[in-house]
Every structure is written in structure tokens, then in C-alpha cells.
N, C-alpha and C positions, 0 to 999 in steps of 0.2 A: 568541401565543408571543414575546418577548421576543427580539428578532433577535440580541441575542448567546449568549443561550441556544440559539438554533438553530445559530448557529455552532459551538458547543461540541458539540452530538448530531452534525452532521454530521463533525466533527473526529473523535470518538469512534468514529463508525460506517465511516472510511473512505471518506466519499463526497466525490468534489472538486466543490469549489466556488468563488466567488469572492465577495468582499465590494465592492463599489461606493460609495465615497463622494463626495460634491460636496463640493470643497475651495474652491471659489471660485466667485462669479457674477457677473456685469455685466448693465446693465440688466434689464429683466422676463423671469425665468424661472419655470417652475410649482413647482419649489423650491428650497430655498435651502440653502447651506453648511450641511454636518450631515448632511443628508439621505441614508440608505443604504438600499441595495438587496443582498438575497444571490441570485445565479445560483446553479441547481445545474449539475451537469452534463448535466441531460437538458433546461434550460431552463427548466424552473420558478424562478419567483421568490417573493420573499419581500420587502415592503416595496416603495418607489419613489422614482427619481429623477428623475420626473416625467411619466410619459405617454408616449404617443404616439409619435412616430417617433425621436424624440431618444432614449428608452427601447430603443427595438426595435434602435438601431445601439450603446446600451450593452451590451445583453446579447448582441449579438453580439460585439462586442471581449473580454466575459468570458468567453465560450465560446474565445475564441482564448487566452485567457490561462490558461486552464484547461487546455487541451492543452498549451501550451508550458511551465507554471510560471514564466512571467515576468509580472511587475508591469508596469501601463501608465498613463500618465498622458494622459487624451485631453479634447479640447475638442470639444464639443458646441454646434451653435446651436439657439437655440429659435425662430428666426424664421419668416419666409415660407415657406422650402424645407420646414419639416418640419409644414407644414397647421395651424399652432398660431397662436392669437389672441396669444402673448405674445412678445416680441421682445427678446432676449439671448444671451449664452453661460454656460455652466457647463463648467469643470473637474472631471472626475471621476478619482478615484485607483481603480484594479482591482487588487486585493490576492486572487491563487489562495490557498488553502487550500494548506498540503502535501500532495500527493499519494502517500499511505503505501502502499506496499504490503502485502498480507497475508503475513505468515511462519508457517507451521506448522512447529513445532518435534515432533517425537515421541521422546518421552525427557527425562524431568527429571532426568538426571544432572549430574555435574559439567560437562559439555562443553553440556548444554542448558542449564543455569542460565547459565552465563557468555557462552553468548549471546544470551540472551533478555533477559541485563543491560544489554546494551550496544546493541544491533541496533536497539530503538526511538529511538532518538538520530539514526540514519542513514536515517529513511524507511521503516521498516517499522513494521507493526502487527503485533505479535507474539501468536501463540496458542502454549501450550506443553501437550502432550497426555502424559499418563502417570496409570496406574490405581495406580501406588503411594502410598497414604494418607500414608506416612512422609516423603515428598516433596513431594507437592501443596499438602499441609495447613499446611506450615511453609515453603512459599516466600513471598517476598514480592520482587515485581519490579514496579516504577512502570510503568502503562500496559499491561501484559499480561494476557492472559486466560488464566486458568489453567481447563483442563479436565481432571476427574478423571473419567477414562475409560479404558476398552480401546481399544488402538490402533485395531484393526479396527471396532468399531461407532463410534469416534469420526470414522472416514474416512465412513463409510455417512451422517453426518449433518451433516457441515462442507461450507460452501460451497467449491467449487474454480471459479477462473475463470483465464481465461489471463495472469493477474495474479499468480496464487499463486504463493509461492514457499514449496519444501518443504525440511527439513532431518530425515534419519532418523538419530536418535543412540540406540537403544533400549539396553536391558541386555544384549540376546542377538542373536549371528548368525542365529538363526529369527525372531525378529523384527522384525529388519533388512531381512532380504531378503522377509518377507512384506508387510512395510508398502510399502517401495519397488515391489514388484510392483504392490500395490493403486494407490496413487498414480503411476505410469506410465500408468495407463489413464484416469485424472483430467486434466481441462485444469489446467495449470500453465504458467509462464512458465519454472521452476526446479526441480529434483530432484535433490538429492545426498544421499548414504547413505555414513557413516563406515565405514570398516576397513584393513586392511593390503590390499597389493598381491594376496597369497595368497585373502586373504577376498573380495576384489574379481572376481578370477579364477573362485572357484567359484560365486558369484553369478551372473555373466554368463551360467556355463554354466546353472544353475539357470533363469535366465529363457527363456532360450531353448527350453528343455525345455519351461517351461510356454507358450511359444506367443508369447510379445514377440519383434518383430522386430527386426533387427538395429541398426536407425537409431534406433529407441527406446532400446534397450540403452546405445548407443554416446552418446544424448544425456543419459546420468545421469551426474552428474558425482560419480565414485566411483576412487579415493578422494578424499574431500569436500576442499574448500579449495584455496587457491594451494599450491604446493610448495615451501614454507618449512622450514628447521629448525625445527620446533616441538615442544617435549614436555608442557608443562603445559597444564590444561584453557582456562584464559584463554588463554595462546599458538594453540592451535589453535581457540577460539572466534573470535581475531582474523584467523586464515586462512580461516574459514569467512566471517565478516563482509566480507573484503577481495573475493572471488569474488562474494559476493550484490550489492554494490553495483557491482562491474564489470558484471554481467549488469542488474543495474536500470538504469545509464546507459546502457547501449547500446540501452534499450528508450525512453530517454526522446526526446520529437522533436527 
């Protein structure tokens, strides 16, 4: 597989990785300038920058770059200390792929569409779930996964991790409450539900009656978003996105 094709696939899948590129060499080195290696989050590699201890060191530094999200320029020796038969130095530029967080939006109404349209530009890999054909079939949101499915059945099939962000903005209070309650029991980094203060008070009471503990209830962001004076769907989406960015950046190393 072409190395750039693999980079694209990793990026689309949201799998953390880093690209290591030799940008300069001096003396005798196993690989020359332009040689590339992909390091995945799990340490697996594709391509090579020279093998031996030099490459082991590059992999270790790439894993650090993946964790921190910072690029790095490193100089490695291919001399006797690395148990190699060639002697020289090489500079390797380590460039981590953007670490996009999964964002699942339940509800493809005006607010859901507005949020999906902008969240991908701020470090989120967007999926939007709705059963309404008249909405999903006509959506065109670059980079977003469109899931035409009932909310509850989608929850059973979607992957949730401790990096998953969830926004609940369905067309009815009943759906919002049901989806939020189900998602509260899934791994996640953030869960928010749209609604008025009155609706939120009713939802909290319902969640308690359904057995959700008080800590979990209070961790749900509702009413969703940062408290700014917003009215239009686009303004509400900005309020929600601001909250998502704040939580995401708190979780960065």
C-alpha cells in the first residue's frame, strides 16, 4: 500500500499516527533524505527510516508526538553506539496526524446540521444520526458520516470510547431523554442534551427514577453549551462547539 494512501485511511478512521520523514543526512546512513515511516498509536509501523536502534528511537519519539500532538525534529546517530555497520547522522521530522475526537450528533435538525457543518474544522470526526429520510438523504456535510437509523438501534451498533463526544438534539423531548439516558451508560468524554431549564429539570427527575446516579446526572451538560445569549440554530451550534472545544482541550496532554 502507498504510504500516503495509508495516511489518508488512518486520518479518515480517526486512528492516531505520525509520519516520520528523513530530511537531511550526513555520512553513511541506512536510508537517505525523503525516506518515510508511519508510526501508529499502537507502535505498528509502515515504511522505514533505517532499522536498528535508530528506528527504535524514532518510533519512541513518534509515540510521544502522537500523545502530545506536537511536531518534533530529531537527530539520530547511525554510528557504533547503535550497533550498526554504517556511520553518520540523520535528521527526522516527526509530524503527528491531527487527533480527531469522535463526535456523535443525535438529530439532524437545524441545530444538529449547523453543528455538524463546523465541528469537523475543530478536531472532531463527526457522525450524525437520524431516522428521517427527508433530512439525512439531502444532507451534504463534508467529512461527516451520515447514519440513517433509529436513535436507539444506532446506539447499540456505534462504538463508544472514553474519547467520544455526544450531542443529543432530537426532534422531541421523549427522544432526547431516552437517547441521553442510554448514552449516559456508554463510555464517553462528553454528553450534552439540548433543552430549556424546565425540560432539564424534568429530565433529571426521570433519570433519577430510572436509576442513574446523581454524579452521572450532574455530569451531563444540560442545557447544552456555554451560557451565551443565542437564538438561531447557528448561534446555538457555536455555543455547543465552544463547550466541546473547551472539554477537548482540557483532555489534551
